[in-house]
N, C-alpha and C positions, 0 to 999 in steps of 0.2 A: 555095868551100865552100858549102856548103847552107843556108842561111839559118838553118835548128833551130840547126845546131852551133855558125854562127858568136854566136848570142844566146846559146845555152847557155855557151859560153866566155867571153863577157863576165861573165858571172855568174860562173861560176867563177874568174874572176880579180878580181872585183870583194870587197867589205868583206861583201856581200851572199850570199857562199858560201855559207853553212852552209845557207840554205835547200837547196843539191844536195850537199853534200861527200860527207853519207851516205852516197850509194848511187852520184857519179858524178865521175869526175878527169878532168883532161887528161892526155893521152899525147902525149908528142914525140919522135921518132923520124928518123932520117934514112934516105931511101928506096935501098936496093942500087945499085939501076940508076941511079937520078937523080943521087945525092947532095943532092935536095931534103930540107929538114925539113918534116915534116907534123906537124900537131897538131890533134887533136880530141877530142872528151869521149866517154868510155867509162864504163860500167855498171861496176863491182868489187864484190869479195867479199874480206874478208882471210880468210888462210890462214898461222895463225901469227903470230906478232910482227912478221915482217918481211917477208913475203909475201902478193902481192895476186893474185886470180886476173881475169882477164875473157875473155870469152867472147865470140866475133866471129858473133853472133847472124845468121840467116836469110845463111851466109858465099857464097851464089850470086853475088852481084853487089860485093861486098868483095874485095879483095886486099889491105888494109893486113897483116892477120897473116901474109903469105906472108915479111914480111921478118922475121918473126921465128925462121924455121925457123935452126937451128945458132946463137941466141942472138945478142942485141942490145943495145945499150947503148940506154937510155931515159931521156926526163927526164919527169916526173909533176907535176904540181899538184895537192897533194890537201889538203884543209882549210884555204885559203890559205897553205901550205910549199909550197916546191920540192924535191923528191927525185931521185937518181940513184938509178940501176937497172938490171939485166940482164934483160930479156925472154926468153922462149924458146916456144915452141908443147911442149907437152905432149901425150901419147899414150896410149891403151891403158890400162893399168892405172896408169901415172903419172895421168893426167887424172881418173881416176872418182874419187878422196875430194874432187878438187879442182871436179868439177860437182857433186857430194853437194853442198860447202857452197856453193856460188854458189846453187845453188835451193832449199835451205833456207829461204835470204834472200829469195830472191825465186819464190815459188808462182806467179803469174802468167806468170813466164817458163817454169817447167816446165810449166804448162798448155800452154803455149803450145808447146812442143816435144815435149809429146804423153808427158813420164813422169810418173805421180799415184804419190804415196806408197801405198802400202800399207798395211793397217788397222792397222799396229805404228806408222803415222807416218813409217817408212823410204820410200827410192826404193828399188827393186828394184836390186841389183847389175847384173842382165841388161839392165835399161833404162837404165841409167848406161852400160852396155861400149856399148852399140848407140849411144847417143848422142853418146860419146867417139869414135864412128867418123866421125859426120856433121858435128859440130860442132865448129872448131878452138876450144883451151882454149890459153891465152896466161898464162903464169907471169909474174910480175914480180918479182923478189927485190931488194929496197931496200937501198941501200948507207945505213943508218942507223947504222955505227959501233957494232953489239952494243945499239944503244936499240931498245926496243920502238917501235913508233907510239903515239900518244896520240890 
């Protein structure tokens, strides 16, 4: 595990998690081929009462998101609490509103990915659709028993 991930993971597991919990969570899943548990920090955005969106930014050197094809049970640590959920890779038109929500919260990420809001402050749908074809978008539906995340 890279040192940065180790340090961030330590903070997210500690009482100091509030420093990072507004934008980062710990994602844990079991690899399809290895059966090994993998845990690392990822940036997220809330999408509705029980769904989170995670992007695999700069996916060229990353393969973790390929485990989410077809769905995958996951565990997350968010704001000092543990949750179970179901993660899946979303594509095409289904990814567009999730990308929009993610990038609205992260203007720097939008700029780095080459998508800029128009004069009306909205991201152009064509730009989001093109980005959805390149950047893996993972939806995590939390099993919260019908209770919204606080």
